[in-house]
N, C-alpha and C positions, 0 to 999 in steps of 0.2 A: 820173454816173448808172450807167455800166456797172460800175464798181467796186462800187458799192452793191448792184446786182442780183446780182453774182457772190457777194458776201459773204453776202447773204440766202440764196442757194441753197445755200451751203456749210453753213449752219446747219440746213437741213431734213434730216430723215431721208431715206435714199436712196430709199425707196419712197413718200415723201410726194408727193401731187399739188401742182402749182404753182397757187397761188391767183391767177388772172388779175385779179380785182378789186383785190387788194392791189398787184399790180404796176402797175395803172393809177393807183392812188392815189399810188404812188411817182413816176410820171411827172409827175403834176400838182403835186408839191411844189416849192416855190421853193428856191433854192440854200441858204438858211439852214436850212430845215427838213431838207433832205437831209444837211447837214453835222452837225446835231445827232443825227440818227438814226444816221449812220455812226459817230459818236463813241460812242454808246451800244452799238452792235453790237460795236465793238472792245472796249469795256469788258466786255461779256458774254463774249466769247471768252477774256478773261483770267481769268474766274471759275473756281474749282475745281469739280469735279463736284458736291460737296456743296452749294456755293452755287447752282449752276445748278438742282439738284433742288429746293432751297428756294424759289427764285424761281418755278419752274413750279408748285409747290404753292400758293404765295401767289396766283399768277394764277388758278389753278383755283378757289380760295376766292372771289376777287373776282368771277369769272364767275357764281358761285352766289348772290351777293347779290341781294336784290330791287332793282328800279330806283332806288327812293328812297335806298337805302343806297349804291349806286354813285355817285349824284349827290353825296351828302354827302362821300364820299371824294374825288371829283374837285374839289369845292369847296375842301376843305382843301388839296389839293395846288396848286390854282390860286393860292392866297394865298401860296405860297412861291416864292422865286426859285430858279433852278437851283442856285446856289451853296449856298443854305440847305438844299435837298433833299439835296444831296450831304453836307453836314455832318451832318444827322440820320441819313442812311443809314449813313455811316461810324461814327457814334456807336453806332447800334443794333448794327452788326456787331461793334464793339469790345466792347459789352456781352455779347453772346452768346459771343464768343471767350474772354472772361475767365471766364465760367461753365464753359465746356467745359474750359479749361486747369485750372481749380481742381479739378473732379471730373467727368470725362467719363461715368462710370457713372451719376451722379445725373441727368445731362441726358437719359438715355434716356426718351423719351416726353414730354419737356418741351414744353408748349404755347406755342410762340414767338408765334403770332398773338394768343392770349389775353393773354399778358404785355404785348405792345405796346398792346393795347386797354386793359388795366388801368392802365398808366402814363399813357396819354392821358386816361383818365377819372378816375382816383383820385389821381394824382400830377402834376397839371398844373404845368408849369414846372420839374419836376425835371430833365429832360434838358437844358433850357436852362441850369440851374445847373451841371450836370456839364460842359457844354461849356466853361464858364469855368475849370475845374480843370486842373491840370497832369496829364501822363500818369501820374505817380506817385500822384496823389491820386484819379484816376478809378477804379482797381481796387477800393479799399475802398468807394468810393461805389456802384459797380456791385453789389458783394456785399451791401451793406446794403439796396439796393433789391430785390435778389432775395429776401433773407430776408423782407422785408416782404410781397412778392408771395406767396411760398409760405405764409406764416402766414395771409394773408388768404384764399387759396384753401382752405386747410384749414378755417378758421372758416366760410366760406360753404358748403362742402360739408356740414359738420355741421348747419348750420341748414337746408339743403335736405333732408337726411335726416330731420330732426325733423319738418319740416312735410309733406313729400310721402310719406315712407315708401316710396320707390321702390327703396331698397337697404338692406341690413342695417346697422343703426346701429353695431353692434360693429365691423364692417369699416371704417366711416367713422372711428370713434375710433382704430382701429389705424393710421391714416395717420400719427399722431403718432410712432410708433415704426418707421415703414417705412424710415427711413434713405435709402440710395441708391436704393431701389426706390419712392420716394414717388410719382413721376409715373407709373410703370407701374401701381401700385396705384390711383392716382387715376383713370386712364383706364379701368381695369377696372370701377370703380364708376360713372363718369359716362356713358360712351359708350352703354350700353344703356338709359339713363334714358328712360322713356316720356313724361316730361313736357317733353322738349326736342325741338324740330323736328329732323328727321333731318339737315338740312344744317348745323345749328349745335350738335349735341349736345356736341361737345368744348369749346364755348365757353360752356356754360350752367350750369356748376357754381355752386351758391350763389345762384341767382336763383329763389327759391321762387315 
């Protein structure tokens, strides 16, 4: 217990107050729960700064979700074993690393959260299929999945512009020739859209 508390304190900013409620919850954990938490904290310490920032961003998005959406996410996670979660987490990280290695400039502004939502909603079973591929086969499969996602986002954005008229149609059409600036241009169009709730603007392109 002492080692776990020390590790938790080292992860806090120096000026951050200690949350006594959370410490009390730690004291009430059984040994198995403490062991799992300690393992996850150790894994967190090994993450790169970029990965830690991404994790914080995702947690921030999760906290902004309405209660029913949070319950849906928790329900999906509850149906997966710890081993399965790690497999999917590693696979998702491999997917994004492949994209960044291929063209880091094109990944500026890339909506990682939206992409994962799209895969889960529009390409059910695709990540399961890719799990069965060899390491050499995964890279082209990842790139093909990315091209499908980018093409779909472009089409949905055009449909949104045609129906809602919330941004210039010509600018939406110009996404096709945006090249490496695609995601930056896309965000410039979508994020100010008045038809999307503020907390979900970046995830609402193409939903008229």
